[in-house]
Every structure is written in structure tokens, then in C-alpha cells.
C-alpha positions in Angstrom: 18.0 -25.4 -21.2 16.7 -28.9 -21.2 17.7 -30.9 -18.1 17.2 -34.5 -17.1 18.3 -36.7 -14.2 19.6 -40.2 -13.9 19.1 -41.7 -10.4 20.9 -44.8 -9.0 18.7 -44.9 -5.9 21.6 -44.8 -3.4 20.9 -46.1 0.1 20.7 -43.0 2.3 22.9 -42.4 5.4 20.0 -42.7 7.8 17.9 -45.3 6.0 17.7 -48.5 4.1 17.1 -49.7 0.5 13.4 -49.2 0.8 14.0 -45.6 1.7 16.4 -45.3 -1.3 13.5 -46.2 -3.6 11.2 -43.8 -1.8 13.8 -41.1 -2.3 13.9 -41.8 -6.0 10.1 -41.2 -6.2 10.5 -38.0 -4.2 13.3 -36.8 -6.5 11.1 -37.4 -9.5 8.3 -35.3 -8.0 10.7 -32.5 -7.1 12.4 -32.3 -10.5 9.0 -32.6 -12.3 8.0 -29.4 -10.5 11.4 -27.9 -11.5 10.7 -28.5 -15.2 13.1 -31.4 -15.9 12.3 -33.3 -19.1 12.8 -36.9 -17.8 14.2 -39.1 -15.0 16.0 -42.3 -15.8 16.5 -45.2 -13.4 19.6 -47.4 -13.5 20.2 -51.1 -13.4 23.0 -52.2 -11.0 23.4 -55.7 -9.6 25.1 -57.2 -6.6 25.7 -53.9 -4.9 24.6 -53.1 -1.4 24.8 -49.4 -1.8 22.6 -49.2 -4.9 18.9 -50.1 -4.7 18.3 -49.3 -8.4 18.5 -52.8 -9.9 15.1 -53.3 -11.6 14.3 -50.1 -13.6 11.1 -51.6 -15.2 9.5 -52.0 -11.8 10.7 -48.7 -10.3 9.6 -46.9 -13.4 6.0 -47.9 -12.8 6.2 -46.6 -9.2 7.7 -43.3 -10.3 5.3 -42.8 -13.2 2.3 -43.6 -10.9 3.5 -40.9 -8.5 4.2 -38.2 -11.0 2.0 -36.4 -13.7 3.9 -35.6 -16.8 7.7 -36.1 -16.5 9.1 -38.8 -18.8 10.3 -41.9 -17.0 12.9 -44.2 -18.4 15.6 -46.8 -18.0 19.2 -45.7 -17.8 19.7 -48.4 -19.0 18.2 -51.9 -19.5 21.3 -54.1 -19.9 20.1 -55.9 -23.0 23.0 -58.3 -23.2 21.5 -60.2 -20.2 17.9 -60.5 -21.4 15.5 -61.6 -24.0 14.8 -58.7 -26.4 11.2 -60.0 -26.7 10.6 -59.8 -23.0 12.1 -56.3 -22.8 9.8 -55.2 -25.6 6.8 -56.6 -23.8 7.8 -55.0 -20.5 8.0 -51.6 -22.1 4.9 -52.1 -24.1 3.1 -52.7 -20.8 4.6 -49.6 -19.3 3.6 -47.6 -22.4 0.0 -48.9 -22.1 -0.1 -47.7 -18.5 1.6 -44.4 -19.0 1.3 -43.6 -22.7 3.6 -40.9 -24.0 5.8 -40.8 -21.0 8.0 -43.9 -21.3 11.7 -43.9 -22.4 13.5 -47.1 -23.2 17.2 -46.6 -22.6 19.2 -49.5 -23.9 22.7 -50.4 -22.7 25.1 -53.3 -22.2 27.5 -54.2 -19.4 29.5 -57.0 -17.9 28.9 -57.0 -14.2 31.4 -59.6 -12.9 31.9 -63.2 -13.7 29.5 -64.7 -11.2 26.8 -62.0 -11.5 26.9 -62.3 -15.3 26.4 -66.1 -14.9 23.5 -65.6 -12.4 21.7 -63.4 -14.9 22.0 -66.0 -17.7 19.1 -68.4 -18.3 21.4 -71.0 -19.8 24.2 -71.9 -17.3 25.7 -74.6 -19.6 27.3 -72.0 -22.0 29.1 -68.7 -21.6 27.2 -65.7 -22.7 28.1 -64.2 -26.1 29.9 -60.9 -25.7 29.8 -59.9 -29.3 26.1 -60.1 -30.2 25.0 -56.7 -28.9 24.1 -55.3 -32.3 22.1 -58.4 -33.1 20.1 -58.2 -29.8 19.5 -54.4 -30.3 18.2 -54.9 -33.9 15.9 -57.7 -32.7 14.5 -55.5 -29.9 13.8 -52.7 -32.3 12.0 -55.2 -34.7 9.8 -56.3 -31.8 8.9 -52.7 -30.9 8.0 -52.0 -34.5 6.6 -55.5 -35.2 8.4 -55.4 -38.6 10.3 -58.7 -38.9 10.5 -59.9 -42.5 7.6 -62.2 -43.5 9.9 -65.2 -43.8 11.4 -64.6 -40.3 10.1 -67.1 -37.7 9.5 -64.2 -35.3 7.1 -62.6 -37.7 4.5 -65.0 -36.2 4.9 -63.4 -32.8 3.7 -59.9 -32.0 4.4 -57.4 -29.2 1.0 -55.9 -28.7 0.9 -52.3 -27.5 -2.1 -50.0 -27.1 0.0 -47.1 -25.9 2.6 -44.9 -27.6 5.8 -46.6 -28.7 8.4 -45.8 -26.0 11.1 -43.2 -27.0 14.2 -45.3 -27.7 17.7 -44.2 -26.7 21.0 -46.1 -27.0 23.2 -45.4 -24.0 26.9 -45.8 -23.9 30.4 -44.4 -23.4 32.3 -46.1 -26.3 32.7 -45.9 -30.0 30.5 -48.9 -30.5 27.4 -47.3 -29.0 28.0 -44.0 -30.9 28.5 -45.9 -34.3 25.5 -48.1 -33.7 23.1 -45.3 -32.7 24.2 -43.3 -35.8 23.7 -46.3 -38.2 20.3 -47.1 -36.8 19.1 -43.5 -36.6 18.6 -43.7 -32.8 18.8 -41.0 -30.2 22.0 -41.3 -28.2 22.9 -40.7 -24.6 26.6 -40.5 -23.9 27.7 -41.2 -20.3 30.3 -38.4 -19.9 30.7 -39.3 -16.2 32.3 -42.6 -17.3 34.4 -41.4 -20.1 35.0 -37.7 -20.1 38.3 -38.0 -21.9 36.8 -39.3 -25.1 33.4 -37.5 -24.9 34.1 -34.9 -27.6 35.5 -37.4 -30.1 32.8 -40.1 -29.7 29.8 -37.8 -29.7 31.3 -35.9 -32.7 31.3 -39.2 -34.6 27.7 -39.8 -33.7 26.6 -36.4 -35.0 28.7 -36.6 -38.2 27.9 -40.2 -39.1 24.2 -40.1 -38.2 21.9 -41.8 -40.8 18.3 -40.6 -40.5 15.5 -43.2 -40.5 11.7 -43.4 -40.9 11.4 -46.2 -38.5 8.9 -45.6 -35.7 11.6 -45.8 -33.0 14.2 -43.7 -35.0 14.8 -40.0 -36.0 15.5 -38.0 -39.1 18.2 -35.9 -37.3 20.6 -36.8 -34.5 19.5 -36.4 -31.0 22.2 -36.2 -28.3 21.9 -36.3 -24.5 25.1 -35.7 -22.6 25.3 -37.2 -19.1 27.5 -35.4 -16.5 28.4 -36.0 -12.9 27.5 -32.8 -11.1 27.8 -31.6 -7.4 26.6 -28.0 -7.0 25.8 -26.1 -3.8 25.5 -22.6 -2.4 29.3 -22.2 -2.0 32.4 -23.9 -3.4 33.2 -25.3 0.1 29.8 -26.9 0.5 30.0 -28.3 -3.0 33.3 -29.9 -2.2 32.0 -31.5 0.9 28.9 -32.7 -1.0 31.1 -34.4 -3.6 33.7 -35.8 -1.2 32.0 -39.2 -0.6 31.9 -39.9 -4.3 35.4 -38.7 -4.9 36.6 -41.0 -2.1 34.5 -43.9 -3.5 36.4 -43.5 -6.9 39.7 -43.0 -5.1 39.3 -46.3 -3.3 38.1 -48.0 -6.5 41.3 -46.9 -8.3 43.5 -48.2 -5.4 41.7 -51.5 -4.8 39.6 -52.3 -7.8 36.7 -53.0 -5.4 33.4 -51.2 -5.3 32.7 -50.0 -1.7 29.3 -51.0 -0.3 28.8 -47.6 1.3 29.6 -43.9 0.9 31.5 -42.2 3.7 29.8 -39.3 5.5 30.6 -36.0 3.8 32.9 -34.4 6.3 34.6 -37.8 7.0 35.3 -38.3 3.3 37.0 -34.9 3.1 39.4 -36.1 5.8 39.9 -39.5 4.2 40.9 -37.8 0.9 43.7 -36.2 2.9 44.0 -33.0 0.7 43.5 -34.8 -2.6 39.9 -33.6 -3.0 39.3 -32.0 -6.4 37.3 -29.1 -7.7 38.8 -29.0 -11.1 37.5 -26.3 -13.5 37.4 -27.1 -17.1 40.0 -25.6 -19.4 37.5 -25.6 -22.3 34.0 -26.9 -22.7 35.0 -29.9 -24.7 37.3 -31.1 -21.9 35.1 -31.3 -18.8 36.3 -33.0 -15.6 34.9 -36.3 -14.3 33.2 -34.4 -11.5 31.8 -30.9 -12.1 31.9 -29.4 -8.6 31.4 -25.9 -7.3 29.1 -23.1 -6.5 25.8 -23.5 -8.4 26.1 -20.3 -10.3 29.6 -21.3 -11.6 28.4 -24.9 -12.5 25.4 -23.6 -14.3 27.5 -21.5 -16.6 29.8 -24.4 -17.3 26.8 -26.6 -18.1 25.6 -24.1 -20.6 29.0 -23.9 -22.2 29.4 -27.7 -22.4 25.9 -28.1 -24.0 26.7 -25.6 -26.6 30.2 -27.0 -27.4 28.8 -30.6 -27.8 25.7 -29.6 -29.7 23.7 -31.6 -27.2 19.9 -31.4 -27.1 19.9 -32.1 -23.4 22.1 -32.4 -20.3 21.4 -35.3 -18.0 22.7 -34.8 -14.5 24.0 -37.6 -12.3 24.4 -37.1 -8.6 25.6 -40.2 -6.7 24.9 -39.3 -3.1 23.5 -40.8 0.1 22.4 -37.3 1.2 18.9 -36.8 -0.2 18.6 -33.3 1.2 21.8 -32.1 -0.5 20.9 -33.8 -3.7 17.6 -32.0 -4.0 19.2 -28.7 -2.9 21.8 -29.1 -5.7 19.1 -29.7 -8.3 17.0 -26.8 -7.1 20.0 -24.4 -7.1 21.1 -25.5 -10.6 17.7 -25.0 -12.0 17.5 -21.5 -10.6 20.8 -20.4 -12.0 20.2 -22.1 -15.4 17.0 -20.0 -15.7 18.7 -16.7 -14.8 
């Protein structure tokens, strides 16, 4: 079973943001040895807890300290940047680490003032409806195939490495439809939108239009992202998941993202009995957090992958406990190989 991991570089309980970035490098080394296909690094802004804000930079550090695992962005928030500059950044990464670079593309609004801070032009509000235009432009840069009469045909993105593997990331109908229309590989963030996962990914698979473009595919290629907390026993898995469950509980109540994750045993108490270890009723209806004994979780992941027709499962573990995170990944790998 093909497995991948997306890391947000959470600040550890006993450490700082620098340690969070070092933990990401260690995670990549461990899962490379475990046989994972790829590790993706996230882009989050204005959040004290999350050190993963510049995936292009961290990707270079991870690739330099690993041997063969694919390294990518999960995702570059293209709506905030010049497609030309993104293409050049990833061409550079591909020249340094040819054949190992993934370009995961996404979009997000991050908050009124953070959005403005990311804009080069402060005199006008950023367009919210030009995501498709930006994506098509980025793909044209990667392939250097602007029409001859297009002004950008005079500008090239030079690349002496392999063209990065391109994925469109998302959790909405727009991302699925766009990936299908352009023949792109698609990564669905099931940890954001589990309720519509089956419907949206089914549309991608059914509506997919193959393409001969260098960045595209002849057949659909689906990665399904899941939030997973596995451990040796159900009780240990519950404790491991409690900080993230409480984080989301507080977000629902207040609408504010906390700047820290509560310690595990403390989070269990703070949840006051509302901690959840929901088992899925059927593979197409998985819970927001897949929590439990590693053997049980592994069987559920196999069932989900088969039900969705996914090529790969991408695990997301948001935790400030590096030891437990690595333990969870090691246990899952063992039971998925059984």
C-alpha cells in the first residue's frame, strides 16, 4: 500500500520553531526508511504553533538530508504569488534534486490582514476568482508552451532537471473539476472535508480528461489525505489525538485558532468526556479523525483506499509530540505490511 505524509512542522512541547523544522527533517528520514512514497510540507501563515510557512525552503533542507523519498509542497498557495516565480522556484529545486520534487498547488484565504500582507499591490484587493487563470499560467511556465503571440512566450523558465510532478490539492468541487479538466493528479484533503469526500473524488475520477502535456496524465491519479492517530492501544491513541481534538473543539466554539496544543493528558481532561474514537460505518464515510489501535486503523485505511479507488493514502498527524508521531507512523507501516 502506497503511503505518504504531509507535515505541518508543529512546534514541539519541549522546543521551539527551529526544533519543529528539525523534527520535520527527522520525520522525512524515518518515513523514507519505512518506505513512504513522499513527504509534503505545508504553507501556513501568522500561526505561532505551525513553523511550516515556506515549503520551498524547507523542501530543500529535507531533500538534502534524505536520499530518494519524493519531497513536495502541500501546498503552495498560488493565489498569493506570481506563477512565474513559483515555476522558477520549483525548477531550481528540480535542478538540485532531479526526479524527487512534487509541486502541490492550492489556494486559500488566510485572513483579511494576512492576505493583504502577502499581496505585492496594496492599492487593490486581491482577485478571488482567478484561480484557474493562475493555475493555467503556472502550467504554461512549467511546459514553456505559451502561444507564440502571447507576450510571455518571450520569457522562459529554464530547467535542467526533471519537470516536477504536479498535483492540484483541494477539498472542494472546484479543485476536483479543475484537476479533471486539465488532466492533473489530484490530492483531496479528506481531513478538511470528510463529509463530501466520496462525492467530490468520484466526480474527479469520472470526469477526468487525459492529457499529453508534460505535467499531466493519461489516467486519473488520486491521493486521499486522512487525519490519523494510531498507537499500540485504543487508549494511547485517544490520548495522542486529544490535543488535536481539543484544538478543533475550541475552534468550533470560538472561531479562533489556538497558538498551542494542550499536553495530551491535559487535553483529555479538557474535553470533559467528549473525546471521540469514532469508527467508520462504511469506508466511504470516514470520520474527521481516524483514531485507534494501529492494527484497527491499518485495516480501515486499506478499506478506505479500496472504496475510493485512491492510488495513495497521505497521512496527516498534527501533534506536538514527535516521539508519538514517529511511533504512530512506524506502527501503521508494520500493520499495513502484514
